[in-house]
C-alpha positions in Angstrom: 12.7 -29.5 54.8 15.4 -31.7 53.4 18.0 -30.7 51.1 16.6 -32.8 48.3 13.3 -31.1 48.5 15.0 -27.7 48.6 16.8 -28.5 45.5 13.7 -29.7 43.7 11.8 -26.5 44.6 14.8 -24.4 43.4 15.0 -26.3 40.2 11.2 -25.9 39.7 11.4 -22.2 40.4 14.3 -21.9 38.0 12.2 -23.7 35.2 9.2 -21.4 35.8 11.5 -18.4 35.5 13.0 -19.8 32.4 9.6 -20.3 31.0 8.4 -16.8 31.9 11.7 -15.4 30.3 11.1 -17.4 27.2 7.4 -16.2 26.9 8.5 -12.5 27.4 11.2 -13.1 24.7 8.6 -14.4 22.2 6.1 -11.7 23.1 8.9 -9.0 22.5 9.8 -10.8 19.2 6.2 -10.7 18.1 5.7 -7.0 18.9 8.9 -6.2 17.1 7.7 -8.0 14.0 4.3 -6.3 14.2 6.0 -2.9 14.6 8.3 -3.6 11.6 5.3 -4.7 9.5 3.4 -1.5 10.5 6.4 0.6 9.5 6.6 -1.2 6.1 2.8 -0.8 5.5 3.1 2.9 6.4 6.1 3.4 4.0 4.2 1.6 1.2 1.1 3.8 1.8 3.3 6.9 1.9 5.0 6.0 -1.3 1.7 5.2 -3.0 0.4 8.6 -2.1 3.6 10.3 -3.3 3.7 8.4 -6.7 -0.1 8.4 -7.2 -1.2 9.8 -10.6 -1.6 13.6 -10.5 -5.2 13.7 -11.5 -6.5 12.1 -8.4 -9.2 9.5 -8.1 -10.9 7.5 -10.8 -14.0 9.7 -10.4 -11.9 12.7 -11.3 -10.5 10.9 -14.3 -14.0 10.2 -15.5 -14.9 13.9 -15.6 -11.8 14.9 -17.6 -12.5 15.6 -21.3 -11.6 12.4 -23.1 -10.0 11.8 -26.5 -9.8 8.4 -28.2 -6.8 7.2 -30.3 -6.9 3.8 -32.1 -3.5 2.2 -32.8 -3.1 -0.1 -35.7 -0.1 -1.9 -37.0 2.1 1.2 -38.2 -0.6 3.9 -37.9 -2.7 6.0 -35.5 -6.3 6.9 -36.1 -6.7 9.8 -36.0 -3.1 10.9 -36.7 -3.8 14.5 -35.5 -5.4 15.4 -32.1 -6.3 18.8 -31.0 -6.6 20.0 -27.3 -6.8 23.3 -25.5 -3.8 24.6 -23.6 -4.1 24.5 -19.8 -6.8 21.8 -19.9 -6.2 18.2 -18.6 -7.3 15.5 -20.9 -7.8 11.7 -20.6 -6.5 9.8 -23.7 -8.1 6.4 -24.2 -6.0 4.2 -26.4 -7.0 1.0 -28.1 -4.6 -1.2 -29.8 -6.6 -2.6 -32.8 -3.4 -4.2 -34.3 -1.7 -7.5 -33.7 1.5 -6.1 -32.6 2.6 -4.5 -29.3 2.6 -0.7 -29.6 3.1 2.3 -27.2 2.4 5.9 -27.4 5.2 8.5 -26.6 4.4 12.2 -26.6 7.1 14.9 -26.8 6.8 16.7 -23.4 6.1 20.3 -22.8 9.5 21.4 -24.0 8.7 19.7 -27.4 11.7 17.6 -27.3 11.8 13.8 -27.0 13.7 11.9 -24.4 14.2 14.9 -22.1 12.5 13.5 -18.9 9.1 15.5 -19.4 7.7 13.2 -22.0 4.3 11.4 -21.6 4.6 7.7 -22.5 2.2 4.8 -22.2 3.3 1.3 -21.2 3.5 -1.3 -24.0 -0.1 -2.2 -25.2 -0.4 -5.7 -26.5 -2.6 -6.3 -29.6 -6.3 -5.9 -28.6 -5.3 -4.1 -25.4 -6.1 -0.7 -24.1 -4.6 2.1 -22.1 -5.3 5.5 -20.6 -3.0 8.5 -20.2 -3.6 11.9 -18.8 -1.9 14.9 -20.4 -1.9 18.5 -20.0 0.1 21.2 -22.1 0.2 24.7 -21.0 2.0 26.0 -24.0 0.1 26.2 -27.4 2.2 24.6 -30.2 2.5 21.5 -32.3 3.9 18.4 -30.5 4.5 15.0 -32.0 3.8 11.4 -30.8 5.2 8.1 -31.9 5.2 4.4 -31.3 8.7 3.6 -30.2 8.4 0.0 -31.4 7.8 1.1 -35.1 9.8 3.7 -36.9 7.6 6.0 -38.9 4.5 5.3 -36.9 3.5 8.7 -35.4 1.1 11.6 -35.3 0.7 15.2 -34.3 -0.8 16.9 -31.2 -1.9 20.5 -31.7 -2.3 22.5 -28.6 -4.3 25.7 -29.1 
């Protein structure tokens, strides 16, 4: 075999080896990306489980005793709600006003802005929201709309 043929064969083998190395490198990169995606999906799923609502599934929510509260511009109807201590409740809110409102219940310590409060997201006019509440200690608690001073009501826990 001539030197020229040997050099061509050597170059061809080197190109084939380079192509195999490139394919292996691409495969490793793809597997690394898939592994990272799987880790991210797993982390998101774990966080979703950790931060899921405490009442469980939607079917469980449907079995909770429900109370309705209508929100108008500067008033709640009814302005007094009564529940039993130790019982979980589903509160259905309907904003029948034109303005945006929310509902903020003093938490079990009966103090506002202490970290145990129960608060809805803002509810646009015509919108609705659902909250789940449970109070273990009988007493009188207050709820307000944080957007409108003087708009509030009373929650009686028996």
